[in-house]
N, C-alpha and C positions, 0 to 999 in steps of 0.2 A: 568656495562652495565645488565639489568638483563633477564632472560630467559622467555620462553613465552609458553602455550600449546595452538595452535590454533584450531577451530574445524570446519568444512567446511562440509556442506552436497551439494549433485548431485543428479542429476535426471539420473537413469539408464533405457534403454526400453531394453525389454526381449519378443524378439517373440516367439512362441509357448509354451508359459510355461502352465503346467499343473496345477498347484495349486501354494500359495502364499508362501509356503517352498520351493519350486523349482526354482519358481522365485527369491527368496532373495538370494538361496545357487550360482543361476546362476551368479547374479549381482555381490556379493563381489566377487568371484572367477575372471570374467575377470577383476575387478579392481585389484585385487591383481597380476593379470599378467602385465597388464598393467603400475603399478606402478614397479615393478620387473623387474632389478634390479637398475633404477637410484633412486627411490623414497622408498626404500625397508624399510624405516624405520616409515613409514605412517600406521598407524593402520586401520583396514577399519571394520565395521560392519554396519550391519541394521539399519533403523533408527525406531525411535519409536513416535509415535502419541501419545496426550492424549486426550480420550472422553470427551470433552465439562461437559457433562452429569452427566457420572458415574466417570467420573477420570482414568479409566482402561486405562492401557497399550496396544495399538494397534500396529503391525506392520504398516510400512509407504509404504505399496505397496497395488497396484490396479490394479484389471485382467478385463478386457475387450475385449470379442472375442480373445481368447488366446494372447494376447498383454500384456505385464505387465509394469506398471510404479512402478520402485524401489528406493524409497529413501534410500541414503546410506551418511552414516558418516565416515566422514576422522579425524582423530586426528594425529596433528602432533605439537613436539615439536622445540622451534625455538630459539637457543642458543645464547646469548650475543647480542640481537637484541637493536638498538639505543631508538627503543620507541614501542609504542602497534602497530602503524600505520607500520611502519618498520617489525614486524612479520610478518603482514596480508599481505604485498607484499612481503615476502619472502615465505609463505608458499602457495600462490595463484600463484605465478611463479613457484616452485618449483611443485607442484603438475598440474597443469596446462600443464606443458610443458608434462607431460609422457601422461594426459590425453585430449588430445586433443580434441575437439568437443562434451565435455560433459560439462555441465551446472554446474558451480561453485557458492557457495555462504557461506561468513562465517558467522555462528551462534554464535560462542563465543572465545575471547581471555583473556585469563586467565593468571596473569602473577605466575611464579611460585618461 
């Protein structure tokens, strides 16, 4: 039974954000608090977008009227899953229980 690395992204809304860096820090901190202790093995980091014109990497954050929408990337290793689909379901279930009401989407599954 193989092991998998499942990468998910979520959208995190932050109110009263002063800057992009501030919004990213708050989003990662809040996600970490909600994942701890039940899913503390999930790695959380800021999402990155590539500019379609210059291919420069940009933070996945938008601020309008001091309200930010931050793209957060989460990685979870799933051990001894029956299949890729099984690893997807395990990751969604584990992270989804800790982050209720937060939209999640699987962006990558890689066999280790």
